C-alpha positions, 0 to 999 in steps of 0.5 A: 492369784496373779490377777490379784497381785497385778491389781494390787501392784497397779493400785500401789503404783498409781497411789505412789505417783500421786504421793511422789508428785506431792512430796516433790512439790513440798521440796520446791522453793516457794516464790511469792508473786510480785502482785496478785489480784482478780478481775471482776468478770462474769462467769470466768473468775480470773486470778492474775499473778505477776512475778519477776524471774530469779535472774531479774531478766523477765517479767511474767504474768500467769492467769488462771480462770475457772469456767463451767466444766473446767479451768484454764491457765495462761503464761506470758513473759516479757524481757525487761531492761536493756538490749536483747542478748 
């Protein structure tokens, strides 16, 4: 009986983790990118999203690629405007 209860508890905990992440994501503010586009390449399917941070101090580019057997992402941000603080 203890084994069955443990298995049920473990399955519920795993299911709740996914539900909690989904629920948390639904509450987050959505930010639309300044620009989004894809680049014509062979086999990688890169998608690029550009955005400016909320404080307007950084310009960021996120690249998502789909390759056979998985996916990858990269983020690069640069300071915009005047002098370094």
